[in-house]
C-alpha positions in Angstrom: -11.7 34.8 -14.1 -12.0 37.5 -11.5 -13.0 37.2 -7.8 -16.1 39.3 -7.5 -16.2 39.8 -3.7 -14.1 41.7 -1.3 -12.3 39.4 1.3 -14.3 40.9 4.2 -17.6 39.8 2.7 -16.6 36.1 2.2 -16.5 33.4 4.9 -16.5 29.6 5.0 -17.7 26.9 7.4 -17.3 23.1 7.2 -20.7 22.3 8.5 -23.0 21.1 5.7 -23.9 17.4 6.2 -25.7 17.2 2.8 -22.8 18.0 0.5 -20.6 15.4 -1.2 -17.7 15.9 -3.5 -17.0 12.7 -5.5 -20.6 12.2 -6.7 -19.4 10.3 -9.8 -18.4 7.5 -7.5 -22.2 6.6 -7.3 -22.5 5.2 -10.9 -18.9 4.0 -11.0 -19.2 1.9 -7.9 -22.6 0.7 -9.0 -20.9 -0.5 -12.2 -18.3 -2.4 -10.1 -21.0 -4.1 -8.0 -22.9 -4.8 -11.2 -19.8 -6.7 -12.4 -19.8 -8.8 -9.2 -17.0 -7.1 -7.2 -18.6 -7.8 -3.8 -19.5 -11.4 -4.6 -16.1 -12.2 -6.1 -14.3 -10.8 -3.1 -16.5 -12.5 -0.5 -16.0 -15.9 -2.3 -12.3 -15.7 -3.1 -10.5 -13.5 -0.6 -9.8 -15.1 2.7 -7.8 -12.6 4.7 -8.2 -13.7 8.3 -6.1 -12.9 11.4 -6.4 -14.8 14.6 -8.0 -12.8 17.4 -8.8 -9.8 15.1 -11.4 -8.8 12.5 -9.0 -7.4 10.0 -10.3 -9.8 7.3 -14.0 -9.3 8.0 -16.1 -7.8 5.3 -13.4 -8.0 2.6 -15.8 -6.9 -0.2 -16.7 -3.7 1.5 -13.1 -2.9 2.4 -11.9 -3.6 -1.2 -14.7 -1.5 -2.6 -13.6 1.4 -0.3 -10.0 1.1 -1.5 -11.1 1.1 -5.2 -13.4 4.1 -4.6 -10.7 6.0 -2.9 -8.2 5.4 -5.7 -10.9 6.3 -8.3 -11.3 9.6 -6.5 -7.5 10.2 -6.6 -6.2 8.7 -3.3 -2.5 7.8 -3.6 -2.0 6.8 0.1 -3.9 5.2 2.9 -4.5 8.6 4.6 -6.1 9.9 1.4 -8.9 7.4 1.8 -10.4 10.0 4.2 -11.7 11.7 1.1 -14.6 9.3 1.3 -15.6 10.3 4.8 -17.2 13.7 4.6 -20.5 15.4 4.3 -23.3 13.1 3.2 -21.1 10.3 1.9 -22.5 7.9 4.5 -25.9 8.5 3.1 -24.8 7.4 -0.4 -22.5 4.5 0.6 -22.6 1.9 3.4 -19.5 0.7 5.3 -17.0 3.4 4.3 -14.0 2.3 6.4 -11.5 4.5 8.1 -7.9 4.7 6.7 -6.6 2.9 9.8 -8.9 -0.1 9.3 -7.9 -0.2 5.6 -4.2 -0.1 6.5 -4.6 -3.0 8.9 -6.5 -4.9 6.2 -3.7 -4.5 3.7 -1.0 -5.4 6.2 -2.8 -8.7 6.8 -2.1 -9.8 3.2 0.3 -12.6 2.4 1.6 -13.7 -1.0 -1.3 -16.2 -1.3 -3.8 -13.4 -0.6 -2.3 -11.3 -3.3 -2.7 -14.1 -5.7 -6.4 -14.4 -4.6 -6.7 -10.7 -5.4 -5.1 -11.3 -8.8 -7.8 -13.9 -9.5 -10.5 -11.4 -8.4 -9.0 -8.7 -10.7 -9.1 -11.1 -13.7 -12.7 -12.1 -13.1 -13.8 -8.6 -12.5 -12.2 -7.5 -15.8 -14.0 -10.3 -17.6 -17.3 -9.3 -16.1 -16.8 -5.7 -17.0 -16.0 -6.7 -20.6 -19.4 -8.5 -20.8 -21.1 -5.3 -19.9 -19.0 -2.8 -21.9 -17.0 -4.7 -24.6 -13.7 -3.3 -23.6 -11.7 -5.1 -26.3 -13.8 -4.5 -29.4 -12.1 -5.1 -32.8 -13.1 -4.7 -36.4 -12.0 -6.3 -39.7 -11.5 -3.1 -41.6 -7.7 -3.3 -41.6 -5.2 -6.0 -40.5 -4.2 -4.1 -37.3 -7.8 -3.3 -36.3 -8.6 -7.0 -36.2 -6.0 -7.7 -33.5 -5.5 -7.5 -29.8 -2.2 -6.0 -28.7 -0.7 -7.2 -25.4 2.1 -4.9 -24.2 4.6 -5.9 -21.5 6.7 -3.4 -19.6 8.0 -2.7 -16.1 8.4 0.5 -14.2 10.3 1.5 -11.0 8.2 3.1 -8.3 10.5 5.3 -6.2 10.6 4.9 -2.4 12.5 6.9 0.0 13.2 4.4 2.8 15.5 1.4 2.8 13.2 -0.1 5.5 10.5 -0.9 3.0 10.6 -4.6 2.2 11.9 -5.3 -1.2 13.3 -1.8 -1.8 16.4 -1.8 -4.0 18.3 0.0 -6.7 17.0 -1.0 -10.2 17.9 -0.2 -13.7 17.0 3.5 -13.2 19.6 3.8 -10.5 17.1 5.0 -7.9 15.7 3.1 -4.9 12.3 1.6 -5.5 10.0 -1.3 -6.1 9.6 -2.8 -9.6 6.0 -3.2 -11.0 5.6 -5.4 -14.0 2.5 -4.7 -16.1 0.7 -6.2 -19.1 -1.9 -4.2 -20.9 -4.3 -5.3 -23.7 -5.9 -3.0 -26.2 -7.4 -3.1 -29.7 -6.5 -0.3 -32.0 -9.8 1.5 -31.5 -10.0 1.9 -27.7 -8.0 2.3 -24.5 -5.8 -0.2 -22.7 -6.9 -2.4 -19.9 -4.5 -4.1 -17.5 -4.5 -7.9 -17.9 -1.6 -8.6 -15.6 0.4 -7.0 -12.7 3.2 -8.0 -10.4 5.1 -6.2 -7.8 8.7 -7.3 -7.5 11.9 -6.3 -5.6 13.5 -3.1 -6.8 16.7 -4.8 -7.9 14.8 -7.4 -10.0 15.8 -7.6 -13.7 13.0 -6.7 -16.1 12.8 -10.1 -17.7 12.7 -12.2 -14.5 9.6 -14.4 -14.6 8.4 -12.8 -17.8 7.5 -16.2 -19.4 5.0 -17.1 -16.7 3.7 -13.6 -16.5 3.1 -13.5 -20.3 1.3 -16.8 -20.1 -1.0 -15.6 -17.4 -1.6 -12.2 -19.2 -2.4 -14.0 -22.5 -4.8 -16.4 -20.7 -6.7 -13.4 -19.3 -6.8 -11.7 -22.7 -8.0 -14.9 -24.4 -10.8 -15.3 -21.8 -12.0 -11.7 -22.6 -12.1 -12.2 -26.4 -13.0 -15.9 -26.2 -9.8 -16.8 -28.1 -11.3 -15.7 -31.4 -9.2 -12.7 -32.1 -5.4 -12.9 -33.0 -3.1 -11.5 -30.4 0.3 -9.8 -30.8 2.7 -9.5 -27.8 4.9 -6.4 -28.0 7.9 -5.7 -25.7 11.2 -3.9 -25.6 14.6 -5.5 -25.7 14.6 -6.4 -22.0 12.1 -9.2 -22.8 13.9 -10.5 -25.9 14.4 -14.1 -24.7 13.7 -17.6 -25.9 11.6 -18.4 -22.8 9.3 -15.4 -23.2 8.9 -15.9 -26.9 8.1 -19.5 -26.4 5.5 -18.7 -23.8 3.8 -16.3 -26.1 3.9 -18.7 -29.1 2.7 -21.6 -27.0 -0.3 -19.4 -26.1 -1.1 -18.9 -29.7 0.1 -15.3 -29.9 2.5 -13.6 -32.4 5.4 -11.6 -31.0 7.1 -8.3 -31.9 10.1 -7.6 -29.6 12.9 -5.2 -29.9 16.3 -7.0 -30.2 19.7 -6.2 -28.7 22.3 -5.1 -31.2 24.5 -8.2 -30.8 26.9 -9.6 -33.4 24.3 -11.8 -35.1 21.8 -8.9 -35.5 24.5 -6.6 -36.8 25.6 -9.3 -39.3 22.0 -9.7 -40.5 21.7 -5.9 -41.0 24.8 -5.8 -43.2 23.0 -8.2 -45.7 20.3 -5.7 -46.5 20.7 -4.1 -49.9 21.0 -0.4 -50.2 17.9 -0.2 -52.5 15.8 -2.2 -50.0 15.2 0.7 -47.7 11.8 2.5 -47.7 11.1 5.9 -46.3 8.4 6.1 -43.6 6.2 8.6 -42.0 8.3 10.0 -39.2 8.8 13.4 -37.5 9.5 16.0 -40.3 8.6 13.5 -43.0 7.0 14.9 -46.2 4.7 12.9 -48.5 5.5 13.1 -52.2 2.2 12.8 -54.0 3.9 12.2 -57.4 6.1 9.4 -56.1 3.4 8.2 -53.7 6.0 7.8 -51.0 7.2 9.5 -47.8 10.4 11.5 -48.1 11.9 11.0 -44.7 15.2 10.7 -42.9 13.9 7.5 -41.4 13.8 4.3 -43.5 12.9 0.7 -42.9 13.9 -2.6 -44.4 13.7 -6.3 -43.3 15.5 -9.6 -43.7 14.5 -13.2 -42.8 15.8 -14.1 -39.4 15.8 -17.0 -37.0 16.0 -16.0 -33.4 17.8 -17.8 -30.6 19.9 -20.1 -32.8 22.3 -20.6 -29.9 19.4 -22.5 -28.1 18.2 -26.0 -28.7 16.0 -26.4 -31.8 12.7 -26.3 -29.9 13.4 -22.8 -28.8 14.5 -21.4 -32.1 11.9 -19.2 -33.8 11.9 -18.3 -37.5 10.6 -14.8 -38.3 11.5 -11.4 -39.6 14.1 -8.9 -38.5 12.7 -5.4 -39.3 15.2 -2.6 -39.1 14.6 1.2 -38.9 17.5 3.5 -39.5 17.9 7.2 -39.0 20.9 9.5 -39.7 23.4 9.8 -36.9 23.0 13.3 -35.4 25.7 13.1 -32.8 28.4 15.3 -34.3 31.3 13.5 -32.5 30.2 10.0 -33.7 29.3 11.3 -37.2 32.6 13.0 -38.0 35.0 11.1 -35.7 37.5 14.0 -36.1 37.2 14.3 -39.9 34.6 14.9 -42.6 32.6 11.6 -43.2 33.0 9.9 -46.6 29.6 8.4 -46.3 26.4 8.7 -44.3 26.3 7.1 -40.8 23.1 5.8 -39.4 21.7 4.6 -36.1 19.8 1.3 -36.4 16.8 0.1 -34.4 15.7 -3.5 -35.0 12.9 -5.7 -33.8 12.0 -9.4 -34.3 8.5 -10.3 -35.3 6.5 -13.4 -36.3 3.8 -11.4 -38.1 2.7 -12.7 -41.4 4.6 -10.9 -44.2 1.7 -11.2 -46.6 -0.7 -9.3 -44.3 1.8 -7.0 -42.6 4.4 -5.4 -44.9 7.6 -3.9 -43.5 6.2 -0.4 -43.1 3.0 -1.6 -41.4 4.8 -4.0 -39.0 7.1 -1.1 -38.0 4.2 1.2 -37.3 2.5 -1.4 -35.2 5.7 -2.2 -33.2 6.4 1.5 -32.4 3.0 1.8 -30.8 4.2 -0.4 -28.0 5.2 2.9 -26.4 1.5 3.5 -25.5 2.1 1.4 -22.4 4.2 4.2 -21.0 1.0 6.2 -20.8 -0.4 3.6 -18.4 2.8 3.7 -16.3 2.6 7.5 -16.2 -1.2 7.5 -15.4 -0.7 5.0 -12.5 2.3 6.8 -11.1 0.3 10.1 -11.3 -2.4 8.4 -9.2 -2.5 5.4 -6.9 1.1 4.4 -7.6 2.6 7.8 -6.7 3.7 6.1 -3.5 4.0 2.7 -2.0 1.9 3.1 1.2 3.3 0.4 3.4 6.6 -0.9 4.7 5.3 -4.5 4.1 5.9 -5.9 0.6 2.7 -7.9 0.3 0.6 -4.9 1.3 2.2 -2.9 -1.5 1.7 -5.8 -3.9 -2.0 -5.8 -3.0 -2.1 -2.0 -3.5 -0.7 -2.5 -7.0 -3.4 -5.0 -7.9 -6.1 -2.8 -6.5 -4.7 0.1 -8.6 -5.0 -2.1 -11.7 -8.6 -3.0 -10.8 -9.4 0.7 -10.4 -7.8 1.5 -13.8 -10.0 -1.2 -15.5 -13.1 0.1 -13.8 -12.5 3.6 -15.0 -11.8 2.3 -18.5 -15.1 0.5 -18.4 -16.9 3.7 -17.2 -15.2 5.7 -20.1 -16.3 3.0 -22.5 -19.9 3.3 -21.3 -20.0 7.0 -21.7 -18.5 6.8 -25.2 -18.0 9.8 -27.5 -15.3 12.2 -26.4 -14.9 10.4 -23.0 -14.2 6.9 -24.5 -10.5 7.4 -24.4 -10.3 9.9 -21.5 -7.5 9.3 -19.0 -8.1 8.8 -15.3 -7.3 12.4 -14.3 -9.7 13.6 -16.9 -12.4 11.3 -15.6 -11.8 12.5 -12.1 -12.1 16.2 -13.1 -15.2 15.8 -15.3 -17.2 13.0 -13.9 -16.0 11.7 -10.5 -15.3 14.9 -8.5 -18.6 16.7 -9.5 -20.1 18.1 -6.3 -23.7 17.6 -5.3 -26.1 18.4 -2.5 -28.2 15.6 -1.1 -31.9 16.2 -0.6 -34.9 13.9 0.2 -38.3 14.2 -1.3 -41.2 11.7 -1.1 -38.8 9.1 0.4 -36.5 9.5 -2.6 -32.8 10.5 -2.4 -32.1 13.4 -4.9 -28.7 14.6 -5.9 -28.7 18.3 -6.9 -25.7 18.7 -9.3 -24.3 22.0 -10.6 -26.3 23.7 -13.4 -24.6 23.9 -16.8 -22.1 21.2 -15.9 -20.2 20.8 -19.3 -20.2 17.0 -19.1 -23.7 16.4 -17.8 -24.6 14.2 -20.9 -21.7 11.9 -20.3 -22.6 11.7 -16.6 -26.2 10.8 -17.5 -25.1 8.0 -19.9 -22.9 6.5 -17.1 -25.7 6.7 -14.6 -28.2 5.1 -16.9 -25.9 2.2 -17.6 -25.1 1.5 -13.9 -28.3 2.6 -12.2 -32.0 2.9 -13.0 -32.9 6.2 -14.7 -33.5 9.0 -12.2 -37.1 9.9 -11.8 -36.3 13.5 -11.3 -34.3 15.3 -14.0 -31.1 16.6 -12.7 -30.3 20.1 -14.0 
């Protein structure tokens, strides 16, 4: 692409009151209001401060925060992106960043829990419109809902922020615990979120958190679809497993390589290992098997035998082994007499008849998809923690989760190539499309760029959230 003008012939002026940048917010926020965002907030959020109006109009303020995050805001000041050109002709009550900051700083722990309840109900309403967790019965894994648990450290650069501390990554930050739900055929929605002190261990409060997340997932799919909870070794505990099982879910959790697990691995016969599809694997058509350096096997296993009988869980220990590539460990100063392997094991309660060893391993490894959500949030609204007050930041995390779910619903409505698009892609293609506002015969008309590559997807979203436009937009 070449610039086709000399610098002397080009000028600019910030003076057009009919231009808007994030035009895609019109159908997206209409979708949110269609799902009852304003009513839910007005009914359930009671932020009030004596002698001030910080808690007035909470629905409009929450909508402003969600719209700003959808447009890419990662701080309070960035909410100014909503206050330009003709935005006040498209939206009512677009609040200033200072007002939104005062609103968030008025939150207490109880208000954050009220916001959590609004987030849950908004997600349920969005699912009724867009069927976010659609499953099928074509394969065992496609008929399940997968609930993934993980936490991430959001770095902060001031020890004065409430709750800031040094966590498992060794950096100062705050700890965000997330739970996502997804079928195998569509993107993940957030069914639970908590902000915790930076020094909090990953598993603290995980049992209650898992119970709440599963309750939300059950309310979305009416409890008719089997649910599998997946987590890494930080959440391998009797209390978390019991909470998941009590809620009717199966579990698939990475285990720590303690003496009991190592002893169980030694009981696996050499001929029990099966090659799996793995990086650099080759499929042998004659043998009908994968020729791979990675292999899996399993053994019957009862978890938490050191606990009382009510907490002990029978299941399967599935082990994946790969050759040890660390030269120092492999040779230990001399040529090895036999191959050395690195072992990765997880415990699962999945039915062996429906999920064989290879399939169970494939399903468990896909737990890593939650890292995409962590990265997406930290590349957007959670790039920073905007306040020095912990409860304000906790509210910010919940609003970020609500924004994520709203964008997932919008992507689902558009379907096709946009159904699994990430937030940044949605912003580039749908939200940040510019438009010029015009009026004709008492109608508001948005003139969008001609030949916009994603005009069809924009039209599908508009038609789902708003009445069809009377004038074709080209």
